[in-house]
C-alpha positions in Angstrom: -18.8 -58.1 28.8 -18.5 -54.4 27.9 -16.8 -52.0 30.4 -18.3 -48.9 28.7 -21.0 -47.0 30.6 -24.1 -46.0 28.7 -24.9 -42.3 28.5 -28.3 -41.3 29.7 -30.7 -40.2 27.0 -30.9 -36.5 26.2 -34.6 -36.3 27.3 -35.9 -38.9 29.7 -39.3 -40.2 28.7 -41.4 -39.1 25.7 -40.9 -40.1 22.1 -37.6 -40.5 20.4 -38.2 -37.3 18.3 -38.4 -35.3 21.5 -35.1 -36.7 22.8 -33.2 -35.4 19.8 -34.2 -31.8 20.3 -31.3 -29.4 21.1 -31.4 -27.7 24.5 -33.1 -24.3 24.6 -30.5 -21.5 24.4 -30.5 -18.4 26.4 -31.0 -15.1 24.5 -28.0 -12.8 24.6 -28.7 -9.1 24.6 -26.7 -7.3 21.9 -25.9 -3.6 21.7 -28.4 -1.7 19.4 -27.1 -0.9 15.9 -28.8 1.1 13.2 -27.4 -1.2 10.5 -28.1 -4.5 12.3 -29.4 -7.0 9.8 -28.0 -5.2 6.7 -24.2 -5.4 6.9 -21.7 -7.9 8.3 -19.2 -6.1 10.5 -15.8 -5.8 8.9 -12.9 -7.8 10.5 -10.5 -5.2 9.1 -9.1 -2.8 11.6 -10.1 0.7 10.6 -8.7 3.9 12.1 -11.5 3.9 14.6 -10.9 0.4 16.0 -7.1 0.0 15.4 -5.3 -0.5 18.7 -3.0 2.3 19.9 0.1 0.1 19.6 -0.8 -0.8 16.0 -1.3 2.9 15.1 1.9 3.8 16.8 3.9 1.1 14.9 2.3 2.2 11.6 3.1 5.9 12.2 6.7 5.2 13.0 7.2 3.1 9.9 8.6 4.2 6.5 6.6 6.1 3.9 6.0 4.2 0.7 4.7 5.4 -2.7 2.4 3.9 -5.2 -0.5 4.4 -7.6 -4.2 4.0 -6.8 -5.5 1.0 -8.7 -9.1 1.9 -7.8 -11.3 3.2 -5.0 -15.0 2.7 -4.4 -16.4 5.4 -2.2 -19.7 3.5 -1.9 -17.9 0.3 -0.8 -15.5 2.3 1.4 -12.2 0.8 0.2 -9.8 0.5 -2.7 -6.3 -0.8 -3.6 -2.9 0.7 -4.2 -0.2 -0.7 -6.5 3.2 -0.2 -4.8 5.8 1.7 -6.8 8.3 -1.2 -6.1 5.9 -3.6 -7.9 4.8 -5.8 -5.0 1.3 -7.1 -4.3 -1.7 -4.7 -4.2 -2.4 -3.2 -0.8 -5.8 -2.7 0.6 -6.8 0.8 1.8 -9.9 1.6 3.9 -11.8 4.9 3.5 -11.0 5.9 7.1 -7.3 6.0 6.2 -7.5 8.5 3.4 -6.0 11.9 4.3 -6.8 15.1 2.4 -9.8 16.5 0.7 -10.1 14.4 -2.5 -11.5 10.9 -3.0 -8.7 8.9 -4.8 -9.3 7.8 -8.4 -7.5 5.3 -10.6 -4.0 6.6 -11.5 -3.5 9.0 -8.6 -0.1 8.9 -7.1 -0.2 8.3 -3.4 2.1 8.0 -0.4 1.3 5.7 2.5 2.5 3.8 5.5 1.5 0.2 6.2 -0.1 -1.6 9.1 -0.3 -5.4 9.7 -3.7 -7.0 9.5 -4.7 -9.4 12.3 -5.0 -12.2 13.2 -1.9 -13.6 11.7 -0.3 -10.2 10.6 0.8 -11.8 7.3 -1.0 -9.1 5.2 -0.8 -5.3 5.4 -3.1 -2.5 4.7 -2.2 1.1 3.7 -2.7 3.8 6.4 -2.1 7.5 6.4 -2.7 7.6 2.7 -2.2 11.0 1.0 -2.6 11.8 -2.7 0.7 13.3 -3.8 -0.3 13.9 -7.5 -3.8 13.9 -9.0 -4.0 12.1 -12.3 -4.1 14.7 -15.1 -7.3 14.9 -17.1 -9.6 13.3 -14.6 -12.4 14.6 -12.5 -11.9 14.4 -8.8 -14.5 14.6 -6.1 -14.1 16.1 -2.7 -15.4 14.3 0.4 -18.2 17.0 0.5 -19.3 16.1 -3.1 -17.8 19.0 -5.1 -16.3 17.9 -8.5 -13.0 19.4 -9.6 -11.3 18.8 -13.0 -7.5 18.4 -12.8 
């Protein structure tokens, strides 16, 4: 004789197809967004959504130097190769200081900030171009092109 109790059916009465239907979920109102449906929100902490404590820790940290591996203005991010030869470091568009959009080969200085949730990776913050790569065209954030 079995001691297990039988669970009641999901839907009493009706056909077996009806009993397998999931329960009706309540609609949750979301804040309006002009880009809803086009982009997935980035999980990376940008200057706008970085916590005050993370920003304070980053600003107190040491300044590093490196070379811009590449930066895509349309994508809003790029990568820096550290001068000490470590792994490439992610940089978000909101963390670029100064009037020029970085291009491949520009020498930069930066600080680092840990990326949540595990804080095992870092991203560059307070990024400043220290030397423009000679012989390249540089664009300002306003769209003017300057030859260096």
